[in-house]
C-alpha positions in Angstrom: 0.0 0.0 0.0 2.8 2.4 0.8 4.4 1.7 -2.6 1.1 2.7 -4.3 0.8 5.9 -2.3 4.4 6.9 -3.1 3.7 6.4 -6.8 0.5 8.4 -6.7 2.2 11.2 -4.9 5.1 11.2 -7.5 2.7 11.3 -10.4 0.6 14.1 -8.9 3.8 16.1 -8.1 5.4 15.8 -11.5 2.4 15.1 -13.7 1.5 18.7 -14.6 5.1 19.5 -15.5 5.5 16.5 -17.8 2.0 17.2 -19.3 2.9 20.8 -20.0 6.3 19.9 -21.5 4.7 17.3 -23.8 2.0 19.8 -24.9 4.7 22.4 -25.8 6.6 19.8 -27.8 3.5 18.7 -29.6 2.6 22.3 -30.4 6.1 23.0 -31.8 5.9 19.7 -33.8 2.5 20.4 -35.3 3.3 24.0 -36.1 6.6 23.3 -37.7 5.2 20.3 -39.7 2.4 22.5 -41.0 4.7 25.4 -41.8 7.0 23.0 -43.8 4.0 21.7 -45.7 2.9 25.2 -46.5 6.4 26.2 -47.6 6.9 23.1 -49.8 3.3 23.2 -51.0 3.1 19.4 -50.6 1.6 17.0 -48.1 3.9 14.0 -47.7 6.2 12.1 -45.4 9.0 14.7 -45.4 6.8 17.4 -43.7 6.6 15.2 -40.6 10.3 14.3 -40.8 11.4 17.9 -41.1 8.9 19.0 -38.4 10.3 16.4 -36.1 13.8 17.6 -36.8 12.9 21.2 -36.1 11.2 20.2 -32.9 14.2 18.2 -31.7 16.6 21.0 -32.6 14.5 23.5 -30.6 14.1 21.1 -27.7 17.9 20.9 -27.0 19.0 24.2 -28.6 20.3 25.6 -25.3 22.7 22.6 -24.8 25.0 23.5 -27.7 25.3 22.7 -31.4 26.3 19.1 -31.0 23.4 18.2 -28.7 20.9 20.1 -30.8 22.2 18.2 -33.9 21.8 14.9 -32.1 18.2 15.7 -31.1 17.4 17.0 -34.6 18.3 13.6 -35.9 16.2 11.9 -33.1 13.3 14.3 -33.9 13.5 13.3 -37.5 13.3 9.6 -36.6 10.3 10.4 -34.3 8.6 12.4 -37.1 9.1 9.4 -39.4 7.6 7.1 -36.7 4.6 9.3 -36.3 4.0 9.3 -40.0 4.3 5.6 -40.3 2.0 4.9 -37.3 -0.5 7.4 -38.8 -0.3 5.6 -42.1 -0.9 2.2 -40.5 -3.9 3.5 -38.5 -5.4 5.2 -41.5 -4.9 2.2 -43.8 -6.4 -0.4 -41.4 -8.8 1.5 -39.1 -11.0 -1.6 -38.4 -8.0 -3.5 -37.1 -7.5 -1.0 -34.3 -11.1 -0.8 -33.1 -12.2 2.2 -35.1 -14.5 2.6 -38.1 -12.7 5.5 -39.8 -10.4 8.4 -39.1 
């Protein structure tokens, strides 16, 4: 029981911080992905990849160029993963419990 109470306290103490941080990252990702799509005048995979790269670069931009470049690459991989998961869910909506997206 004590273990459970410690976990609940930890979640309630840090939950809002983590939630706000993730919301800011999602906002930057969505905005940068949309801006890249408007700039390129295309809607394809590369908008999400570049949006993820921009988000990763912004996320660790205060840590120096090397760290920002590393997180730009990781952001691009995350953007690719988001696009692939979205493609799978859109192609097979009934397999995941939905009727359509």
